[in-house]
C-alpha positions in Angstrom: 26.1 -17.2 -9.5 24.0 -14.1 -10.3 24.4 -10.9 -8.4 20.7 -10.9 -7.5 21.1 -14.2 -5.7 23.6 -12.8 -3.2 22.0 -11.5 0.0 23.1 -9.9 3.3 21.4 -11.0 6.5 21.3 -8.6 9.4 23.0 -9.9 12.5 25.0 -12.5 10.5 28.5 -11.9 9.1 29.3 -12.6 5.5 27.2 -13.0 2.4 24.6 -15.7 1.7 22.3 -17.3 -0.9 18.8 -18.4 -0.3 18.3 -22.2 -0.3 14.6 -22.3 0.3 11.8 -20.4 2.1 10.1 -21.8 5.2 7.3 -20.6 7.3 8.6 -17.8 9.5 12.0 -17.4 7.7 14.4 -18.8 5.1 17.2 -21.3 5.0 20.4 -19.6 3.9 23.8 -20.9 2.8 26.9 -19.0 3.6 28.8 -18.5 0.4 32.3 -19.1 1.8 31.7 -22.1 4.1 28.6 -23.6 2.3 27.0 -24.1 5.8 23.3 -23.8 5.9 21.0 -22.6 8.7 17.6 -21.3 9.3 17.3 -17.5 9.7 13.9 -16.5 11.2 12.3 -13.5 9.7 11.3 -12.1 13.1 15.0 -11.9 14.1 16.7 -11.1 10.8 16.3 -8.8 7.8 17.3 -10.0 4.3 18.5 -7.7 1.6 19.8 -8.7 -1.9 23.0 -6.8 -2.8 21.3 -6.0 -6.1 18.7 -3.8 -4.3 21.3 -1.8 -2.3 22.8 1.5 -3.3 24.9 4.4 -2.0 23.3 7.8 -1.6 24.5 10.5 -3.9 24.4 14.3 -3.6 21.8 14.7 -6.4 19.2 12.9 -4.1 19.5 9.7 -6.1 21.5 6.6 -5.3 24.2 4.7 -7.1 23.5 0.9 -7.2 26.0 -1.3 -5.4 26.7 -3.2 -8.6 28.0 -0.1 -10.3 30.1 0.9 -7.3 31.7 -2.5 -7.3 32.3 -2.2 -11.0 34.1 1.1 -10.4 36.1 -0.4 -7.6 37.2 -3.3 -9.9 38.2 -0.8 -12.6 40.5 1.0 -10.2 41.8 -2.1 -8.4 45.2 -1.9 -10.1 45.9 1.8 -9.7 43.8 2.4 -6.5 43.4 -0.8 -4.6 40.6 -0.9 -2.0 41.8 -0.4 1.6 41.1 -2.8 4.4 37.8 -2.1 6.1 39.6 -1.5 9.5 41.6 1.4 8.2 40.9 4.9 9.4 37.6 6.6 8.5 39.5 9.3 6.7 41.2 6.8 4.5 37.9 5.0 3.8 36.1 8.2 2.8 39.1 9.3 0.6 38.8 6.0 -1.2 35.0 6.2 -1.6 35.5 9.8 -3.0 37.9 8.4 -5.6 35.4 5.7 -6.6 32.2 7.7 -6.2 32.9 11.4 -6.1 29.2 12.3 -5.8 28.4 10.3 -2.7 26.3 12.1 -0.1 28.7 13.1 2.8 25.9 13.5 5.2 24.0 10.3 4.6 26.8 7.8 4.0 28.5 6.8 7.3 31.8 5.1 8.1 30.0 1.9 8.9 28.4 1.9 5.4 31.9 2.2 3.8 33.3 -0.5 6.0 30.5 -2.9 5.1 30.9 -2.0 1.4 34.7 -2.8 1.6 34.1 -6.0 3.6 31.7 -7.3 0.9 34.0 -6.2 -1.9 37.0 -8.0 -0.4 34.9 -11.0 0.3 33.6 -11.1 -3.3 37.1 -10.6 -4.7 38.6 -13.4 -2.5 35.8 -15.8 -3.5 35.9 -14.8 -7.2 32.3 -13.8 -7.2 32.8 -11.0 -9.7 34.0 -13.4 -12.4 31.2 -14.1 -14.9 28.6 -11.9 -13.3 28.2 -9.7 -16.4 28.0 -12.6 -18.7 25.2 -14.3 -16.7 22.9 -11.3 -16.4 
């Protein structure tokens, strides 16, 4: 599976892949359960993980793919905390991984979402083979 094929759907938990497009929306498949359902475009927004990034202090943004790579590099020495830990712990971890993140524009909910996706991708072995495929 390619990183560009993984999407987040607003209002729905987990990560998905697009099966096909339909008039008024798309049919998505949840990666973990393989269940498919129709997600209407008027109710949901769709965002590929490849297009997401974390704001940095220099006014730019660090792509999520690079942040995930740094998290994997530090996994042994500095494992990612659970998303439900304290905000202070989450921001301390993010500062270790991405010291230049923008403290005013990155919120606790963003870090929680990042960690949920990271743990999900680790548990489902989605990082394996991503670099070789792309």
